VEXDRENDO-157303 format. One record per residue (C-alpha): residue in three letters; x, y, z. Coordinates in steps of 0.25 Angstrom, whole numbers, padded with zeros to 4 digits, always signed. Example, Ala and Ser with C-alpha at 12.3 -4.5 7.8 and 13.67 -1.06 7.14 Angstrom:
<recs>
ala+0049-0018+0031
ser+0055-0004+0029
</recs>
This chain:
<recs>
met+0406+0317+0380
asp+0413+0327+0370
ile+0408+0341+0373
leu+0411+0354+0366
ile+0410+0367+0373
thr+0410+0381+0367
gly+0416+0394+0373
cys+0425+0387+0383
ser+0436+0398+0385
thr+0429+0403+0398
gly+0416+0403+0406
phe+0406+0392+0404
gly+0413+0385+0393
glu+0426+0383+0401
val+0419+0378+0413
ile+0410+0369+0405
ala+0422+0363+0397
lys+0430+0360+0410
thr+0417+0354+0417
leu+0414+0345+0406
ala+0429+0341+0404
arg+0429+0337+0419
ala+0417+0329+0417
gly+0424+0320+0407
his+0419+0325+0394
arg+0428+0329+0382
val+0427+0344+0380
phe+0429+0352+0368
ala+0430+0366+0374
thr+0429+0376+0363
met+0432+0391+0363
arg+0436+0401+0352
asp+0450+0407+0349
val+0458+0396+0357
glu+0471+0402+0352
gly+0467+0416+0354
arg+0460+0423+0365
asn+0455+0410+0371
ala+0469+0403+0370
gly+0470+0404+0385
pro+0457+0398+0389
ala+0459+0387+0379
ala+0472+0383+0384
ala+0468+0384+0399
leu+0456+0375+0396
gln+0464+0365+0388
asp+0475+0365+0399
trp+0464+0363+0410
ala+0459+0351+0402
ser+0473+0345+0400
ser+0477+0347+0415
glu+0464+0340+0420
asp+0465+0329+0409
his+0451+0333+0403
asp+0447+0330+0389
leu+0445+0345+0384
his+0449+0351+0371
val+0449+0366+0369
leu+0444+0369+0354
glu+0443+0382+0346
met+0428+0385+0343
asp+0422+0399+0339
val+0407+0396+0339
thr+0405+0408+0330
asp+0413+0401+0319
asp+0408+0389+0310
ala+0423+0385+0307
ser+0427+0386+0321
val+0416+0377+0326
ala+0418+0367+0315
ala+0433+0367+0318
ala+0430+0364+0333
met+0421+0353+0329
glu+0432+0347+0320
ala+0442+0348+0332
val+0432+0340+0341
asp+0431+0330+0330
ser+0446+0329+0329
leu+0447+0326+0344
gly+0436+0315+0342
gly+0425+0323+0349
ala+0410+0319+0346
leu+0403+0330+0353
asp+0392+0326+0363
val+0390+0340+0370
val+0392+0354+0365
val+0391+0366+0375
asn+0388+0379+0367
asn+0394+0388+0378
ala+0401+0399+0370
gly+0394+0412+0371
val+0396+0428+0371
ala+0389+0437+0381
ser+0385+0451+0378
gly+0381+0464+0384
gly+0373+0477+0380
pro+0359+0480+0374
leu+0356+0473+0361
glu+0355+0486+0353
ala+0369+0489+0356
tyr+0375+0477+0349
asp+0379+0478+0335
met+0374+0466+0326
gln+0388+0460+0324
gln+0389+0459+0340
val+0375+0452+0340
arg+0380+0442+0329
asp+0393+0439+0336
leu+0386+0436+0349
tyr+0375+0427+0342
glu+0387+0420+0335
val+0392+0415+0348
asn+0380+0413+0357
val+0370+0408+0346
phe+0376+0404+0333
gly+0389+0398+0340
pro+0381+0387+0348
leu+0373+0384+0335
arg+0386+0383+0327
val+0392+0373+0337
asp+0379+0365+0338
lys+0378+0364+0323
ala+0392+0359+0323
val+0390+0348+0333
leu+0376+0343+0330
pro+0379+0334+0318
gly+0388+0326+0327
met+0378+0325+0338
arg+0366+0322+0329
ala+0375+0311+0323
arg+0377+0305+0337
arg+0363+0308+0341
ser+0367+0314+0354
gly+0373+0327+0360
leu+0371+0339+0369
ile+0372+0354+0365
ile+0372+0364+0376
his+0370+0379+0374
val+0375+0388+0385
ser+0364+0399+0385
ser+0360+0408+0396
thr+0348+0411+0405
leu+0348+0424+0397
gly+0345+0415+0385
arg+0331+0413+0392
val+0327+0424+0401
leu+0331+0439+0399
pro+0329+0446+0413
his+0325+0460+0407
arg+0339+0460+0400
gly+0344+0455+0387
gly+0354+0457+0377
leu+0362+0450+0366
tyr+0367+0439+0374
pro+0354+0434+0379
ala+0348+0435+0365
ser+0359+0426+0360
lys+0356+0416+0371
trp+0341+0416+0368
ala+0345+0413+0353
leu+0354+0402+0358
glu+0343+0396+0366
gly+0334+0395+0355
leu+0344+0389+0346
ala+0348+0379+0356
glu+0334+0375+0360
ser+0330+0374+0345
leu+0342+0365+0343
ala+0338+0356+0355
tyr+0325+0353+0348
asp+0332+0350+0335
val+0343+0340+0339
arg+0336+0332+0350
arg+0331+0322+0340
phe+0346+0319+0338
gly+0348+0316+0353
ile+0355+0330+0355
asp+0352+0338+0367
val+0353+0354+0366
val+0353+0361+0379
ile+0354+0376+0384
leu+0361+0380+0396
glu+0357+0393+0402
pro+0367+0399+0412
gly+0364+0411+0420
ala+0374+0421+0424
phe+0388+0416+0426
pro+0402+0423+0428
thr+0409+0421+0415
thr+0417+0430+0406
ala+0406+0429+0395
thr+0400+0443+0399
ser+0413+0450+0399
arg+0417+0444+0386
gly+0403+0447+0380
ile+0399+0456+0368
arg+0396+0471+0372
ala+0386+0479+0364
arg+0394+0487+0354
asn+0385+0500+0354
glu+0390+0507+0367
asp+0381+0519+0365
ile+0368+0510+0365
val+0373+0502+0377
arg+0375+0515+0385
glu+0361+0520+0381
tyr+0355+0507+0386
ala+0363+0507+0399
ala+0358+0522+0401
ala+0344+0519+0399
ala+0343+0507+0409
pro+0355+0505+0418
pro+0357+0491+0422
pro+0350+0488+0436
ala+0359+0487+0448
ala+0362+0473+0453
arg+0355+0469+0466
ala+0363+0464+0477
ala+0360+0450+0482
pro+0351+0449+0495
ala+0359+0450+0508
gly+0365+0436+0512
glu+0362+0430+0498
ala+0375+0427+0490
ala+0374+0429+0475
pro+0375+0417+0467
gln+0389+0414+0461
pro+0387+0407+0447
asn+0398+0397+0444
ile+0401+0393+0429
gln+0402+0379+0433
glu+0387+0378+0435
val+0386+0380+0420
ala+0396+0369+0417
asp+0390+0360+0426
glu+0376+0362+0419
val+0383+0359+0406
lys+0388+0346+0412
arg+0374+0342+0418
leu+0368+0344+0404
ile+0378+0335+0398
asp+0376+0324+0408
leu+0361+0324+0407
pro+0355+0313+0398
pro+0353+0316+0383
gly+0339+0321+0381
arg+0337+0325+0396
arg+0345+0338+0395
pro+0336+0351+0398
leu+0335+0361+0386
arg+0339+0372+0396
ser+0347+0373+0409
val+0349+0385+0417
val+0362+0387+0426
gly+0367+0397+0436
pro+0362+0405+0448
ile+0361+0419+0441
phe+0352+0423+0429
thr+0345+0410+0430
glu+0333+0412+0439
gly+0320+0406+0433
val+0327+0402+0419
ala+0326+0387+0422
glu+0311+0389+0425
tyr+0309+0398+0413
asn+0315+0386+0404
arg+0306+0376+0410
glu+0294+0385+0407
tyr+0299+0387+0393
glu+0300+0372+0391
arg+0285+0370+0396
val+0280+0381+0387
arg+0289+0375+0375
asp+0283+0361+0377
gln+0269+0366+0379
leu+0270+0374+0365
asn+0276+0361+0359
glu+0264+0353+0363
val+0255+0365+0358
leu+0261+0365+0345
lys+0257+0351+0342
arg+0242+0355+0342
pro+0236+0356+0328
asp+0232+0371+0331
gln+0246+0374+0333
ala+0251+0368+0319
val+0258+0378+0310
thr+0250+0377+0297
trp+0254+0390+0290
val+0268+0386+0287
gln+0270+0384+0272
arg+0279+0372+0269
pro+0287+0372+0256
pro+0281+0362+0245
arg+0287+0349+0244
</recs>
């Protein structure tokens, strides 16, 4: 299969790209600024592919820029690619209370985490629709489903991504295209250290003084703390790709930390969703007050 992955400079993206290349797929591993700050990671990933004789191509793509996404698609075409799978992995973390972000910071984060995946989806969907097949994976987070008495800008963006991805799934399944959402828990990546920090430091300090973060509890005696491995995420992406079309779950949860109960939550959501869908077919649930324009 021909597979395009965003955000491959480090973390999930790099490991996903290597895992899928090892599995025999042709991988288009994209990242922004391949001739600047990501020149090192880009060269290292391409060198790895060459030394291992894998069919992997590192391409420039900034998911926040229409022209950059279009140029990446042209590069795929020039290499004879017809994308079967897209993995929307590029993302930015953030830290700090919502009030302390300025609106430009909010827009910047949503450009990467929400509008970026949609921009890529829109670029690949015409080809997938024409072939009547395809798989689009959106890497979200368990924070995109459940907020355990904490929140922030990053979870809000992942909730938005989940809504867009689920809506798209219903839209495009008539064309034989699967759209799925992958929800990792907490994993040791560089995303947190590279994230956006709320700009108004005075407000950040006021929030911290009003409610200091709770102290972490030690693991029970004799019980080892779980050690998340990024490879688990890559393996789940591969599993989703290997499943038959039309049989892939809408949401998948992966990881030992920050995942407790989320898969069960998703199953209950699906039950309520399907129940509501049946109820809406009843005559008493018909929306009769919407005015339609005259023909």
